[in-house]
C-alpha positions as CSV (number, residue, x, y, z in Angstrom):
1,M,64.2,200.8,280.6
2,K,63.8,201.0,284.4
3,N,65.3,203.9,286.4
4,A,68.6,203.1,287.9
5,R,69.9,204.3,291.3
6,Y,73.5,204.4,290.1
7,Q,75.0,206.1,287.1
8,A,77.8,204.5,285.1
9,R,81.1,206.5,284.9
10,E,82.2,207.9,281.6
11,P,85.6,207.3,280.1
12,D,88.0,210.0,279.0
13,A,89.2,210.5,275.4
14,Q,91.7,207.6,275.9
15,G,89.0,205.3,277.2
16,H,90.2,205.5,280.8
17,I,87.6,205.6,283.6
18,A,88.6,207.6,286.6
19,Y,87.1,206.2,289.8
20,L,87.1,207.8,293.3
21,D,89.5,206.5,295.9
22,E,86.4,205.3,297.9
23,D,85.3,203.3,294.8
24,H,88.7,201.5,294.8
25,R,88.4,200.8,298.5
26,V,85.0,199.3,298.0
27,W,86.3,197.1,295.2
28,Q,89.2,195.9,297.4
29,T,86.8,195.1,300.3
30,L,84.5,193.2,297.9
31,I,87.1,191.2,296.1
32,E,89.1,190.2,299.2
33,R,86.0,189.1,301.1
34,Q,84.5,187.2,298.2
35,S,87.8,185.6,297.2
36,A,88.2,184.1,300.7
37,L,84.6,182.7,300.6
38,L,85.0,181.1,297.2
39,E,87.8,178.8,298.2
40,G,86.4,175.2,298.0
41,R,83.1,176.6,296.7
42,A,83.7,177.9,293.2
43,C,84.1,175.5,290.3
44,T,87.6,175.0,288.9
45,E,86.8,176.6,285.5
46,Y,85.9,179.8,287.3
47,L,89.1,179.7,289.4
48,A,91.1,179.2,286.2
49,G,89.4,182.2,284.8
50,I,90.2,184.3,287.8
51,E,93.8,183.3,287.4
52,H,93.7,184.3,283.7
53,L,92.2,187.7,284.4
54,N,94.6,188.4,287.3
55,L,92.3,191.1,288.7
56,P,93.9,193.8,290.8
57,R,92.9,193.8,294.5
58,E,93.6,197.5,295.2
59,R,91.8,199.1,292.3
60,I,88.9,198.7,289.9
61,P,90.3,197.2,286.6
62,Q,90.0,199.1,283.4
63,L,87.8,197.5,280.7
64,A,90.7,197.4,278.2
65,D,92.6,195.1,280.6
66,I,89.7,192.7,280.7
67,N,89.2,192.9,277.0
68,Q,92.8,191.9,276.3
69,V,92.4,188.7,278.3
70,L,89.0,187.7,277.0
71,E,90.0,188.4,273.4
72,D,93.1,186.2,273.7
73,T,91.2,183.3,275.3
74,T,87.7,183.1,273.7
75,G,87.3,186.1,271.4
76,W,84.9,187.9,273.8
77,Q,85.0,191.5,275.0
78,V,83.2,193.6,277.5
79,A,81.1,196.6,276.6
80,R,80.5,199.6,278.8
81,V,76.7,200.1,279.5
82,P,74.5,202.1,281.9
83,A,73.3,200.3,285.0
84,L,70.3,198.8,283.3
85,I,69.7,198.0,279.7
86,P,66.7,196.7,277.7
87,F,66.5,193.0,276.6
88,Q,67.1,194.0,272.9
89,Q,70.5,195.6,273.7
90,F,71.4,192.8,276.0
91,F,70.9,190.1,273.4
92,E,72.6,192.2,270.7
93,L,75.7,192.5,272.8
94,L,75.8,188.8,273.7
95,A,75.2,187.8,270.1
96,S,78.3,189.9,269.1
97,K,80.4,188.3,271.9
98,R,80.3,191.4,274.1
99,F,79.4,191.2,277.7
100,P,77.7,194.2,279.2
101,V,79.5,195.9,282.1
102,A,78.1,198.9,284.0
103,T,81.0,201.1,285.0
104,F,79.9,202.0,288.5
105,I,80.5,200.3,291.8
106,R,78.1,200.0,294.7
107,T,78.5,202.1,297.9
108,R,79.2,200.7,301.3
109,E,75.6,201.0,302.1
110,D,74.9,198.4,299.5
111,L,78.0,196.3,300.1
112,D,76.2,193.0,300.7
113,Y,73.4,193.3,298.1
114,L,72.6,195.3,295.1
115,Q,69.7,194.6,292.6
116,E,71.5,196.6,289.8
117,P,74.5,194.8,288.3
118,D,77.6,196.8,289.1
119,I,81.2,196.4,287.8
120,F,82.1,194.0,290.6
121,H,79.2,191.7,289.8
122,E,79.9,191.7,286.1
123,V,83.7,191.5,286.2
124,F,84.3,189.3,289.2
125,G,81.1,187.3,288.9
126,H,80.9,186.7,285.2
127,C,84.0,187.5,283.3
128,P,86.2,184.7,284.7
129,L,84.0,182.0,283.1
130,L,84.0,183.9,279.8
131,T,87.6,182.7,279.4
132,N,86.1,179.1,279.3
133,P,85.2,178.0,275.8
134,W,82.2,175.9,276.9
135,F,80.6,178.8,278.9
136,A,81.5,181.4,276.3
137,E,79.8,179.3,273.5
138,F,76.7,178.9,275.5
139,T,76.5,182.6,276.3
140,H,77.0,183.5,272.6
141,T,74.4,181.0,271.5
142,Y,72.0,182.4,274.1
143,G,72.5,185.9,272.8
144,K,71.7,184.9,269.2
145,L,68.6,183.0,270.2
146,G,67.3,185.9,272.3
147,L,67.9,188.3,269.5
148,A,65.6,186.3,267.2
149,A,63.0,185.4,269.9
150,S,59.6,187.0,270.4
151,K,58.8,189.1,273.5
152,E,57.0,186.1,275.0
153,Q,59.8,183.7,274.3
154,R,62.4,186.1,275.8
155,V,60.7,185.8,279.2
156,F,61.3,182.0,279.1
157,L,64.9,182.5,277.9
158,A,65.4,184.9,280.8
159,R,64.6,182.2,283.3
160,L,67.1,179.9,281.6
161,Y,69.7,182.5,281.9
162,W,68.8,183.1,285.6
163,M,69.0,179.4,286.5
164,T,72.4,178.9,284.7
165,I,74.6,181.9,284.1
166,E,73.4,183.8,287.1
167,F,72.5,181.2,289.7
168,G,73.8,177.8,288.4
169,L,75.5,175.1,290.4
170,V,77.6,172.2,289.1
171,D,78.6,168.8,290.5
172,T,82.3,168.0,290.3
173,P,84.5,165.1,291.6
174,A,85.4,167.3,294.5
175,G,81.7,168.1,295.4
176,R,79.1,170.6,294.5
177,R,80.4,173.9,293.2
178,I,79.2,177.3,292.1
179,Y,79.4,178.7,288.5
180,G,76.6,181.3,288.5
181,G,77.8,184.9,288.6
182,G,75.0,186.0,290.8
183,I,76.2,183.6,293.5
184,L,79.9,184.1,292.9
185,S,79.6,187.9,293.6
186,S,77.3,187.5,296.7
187,P,78.6,186.5,300.1
188,R,75.2,185.5,301.5
189,E,74.3,183.5,298.4
190,T,77.7,181.8,298.3
191,I,77.1,180.2,301.7
192,Y,73.4,179.7,301.3
193,S,73.3,178.1,297.9
194,L,75.5,175.2,298.9
195,S,73.7,174.6,302.2
196,D,70.8,172.3,302.9
197,Q,68.3,175.2,303.1
198,P,67.3,175.6,299.5
199,A,66.2,172.9,297.1
200,H,68.7,171.5,294.6
201,Q,67.4,170.1,291.4
202,A,69.1,168.2,288.6
203,F,69.4,170.6,285.6
204,N,66.7,170.3,283.0
205,P,66.4,173.3,280.6
206,I,62.6,173.0,280.2
207,E,62.1,172.8,284.0
208,A,64.4,175.8,284.5
209,M,62.4,177.8,282.0
210,R,59.2,176.9,283.9
211,T,60.5,178.0,287.3
212,P,59.6,181.5,288.5
213,Y,62.1,183.5,290.4
214,R,62.5,186.8,292.2
215,I,65.6,189.0,292.0
216,D,65.4,190.4,295.5
217,I,65.6,187.2,297.6
218,L,67.8,184.2,298.2
219,Q,66.8,181.6,295.6
220,P,64.6,178.9,296.9
221,V,65.8,176.4,294.3
222,Y,69.0,175.9,292.3
223,F,69.5,173.8,289.2
224,V,72.7,171.6,289.3
225,L,74.6,170.7,286.1
226,P,76.4,167.3,286.1
227,N,79.4,169.1,284.6
228,L,80.0,172.5,283.0
229,R,80.4,170.9,279.5
230,E,76.6,170.4,279.6
231,L,76.2,174.0,278.8
232,F,78.3,173.6,275.6
233,K,76.2,170.5,274.7
234,L,73.0,172.5,275.3
235,A,74.2,175.2,273.0
236,G,74.1,172.7,270.1
237,Q,70.6,171.6,270.8
238,D,67.3,173.1,269.7
239,I,66.8,175.5,272.7
240,M,63.8,177.3,271.0
241,A,62.0,174.0,270.7
242,M,62.5,173.7,274.5
243,V,61.1,177.2,274.9
244,R,57.9,176.2,273.0
245,L,57.5,173.1,275.2
246,A,58.0,175.2,278.3
247,Q,55.4,177.7,277.1
248,Q,52.9,174.8,276.4
249,A,53.5,173.3,279.9
250,G,53.2,176.6,281.7
251,L,54.9,177.9,284.8
252,H,55.4,176.0,288.1
253,A,53.9,177.4,291.2
254,P,56.4,179.8,292.8
255,L,58.3,178.7,295.8
256,F,58.3,182.1,297.3
257,A,55.8,184.7,298.6
258,P,54.8,187.5,296.2
259,K,56.7,190.7,296.5
260,A,55.0,193.2,298.8
261,Q,53.5,196.1,296.9
262,T,54.7,199.5,297.8
263,A,52.2,202.3,298.3
């Protein structure tokens, strides 16, 4: 596991996590800013999930509050984890319908961008759609497949996750909308992803698995679903056969420059 800059906060004996006042202020800044940006940009399923969760504005929610809503809607829960976890643990959690949430929040110095997934990214970006049965089923299936996959296959599955759950777009009768949590929790990516600057490509799971990405830049290409139900339909297909086809075909040339090497 890689070293993390942030450390997750530990709960007390009752499971309550005590955050600093500044942590709550950062949460409020993030949620108010991002909520305003997502009007007319987030998909309706995400907005319905936000309504279900009823996230507080002035404080970081406790995981037990999130769990109650997810359990009542799709049978999911969140699980407290450190900032970064290995693939094995990640797939184990998803396969058991538990979504990993690191219990720290970024500082103001990292307000606009953070490589490590913090509680704002996980709860505000991902948890609303876990109230949607289509999205929840795809995520559960993905976890089970990843748990049984080889090390080499997991790399291709990671690209599928990146191009859907993290950075996916969807076409709707009202226009193109966002469903990927990596976009939904990022002010820059929210605006950029729907602009004419990046490429937009009709979703194809094999093509998504063949597309390289970098985590530290705005994405050069986004895959667009015709509707969110396509994820549910994909969960019922032979995704591992698609992985093998993607492996045989090989990766596309990256649409970005290589990351600069540090001395």
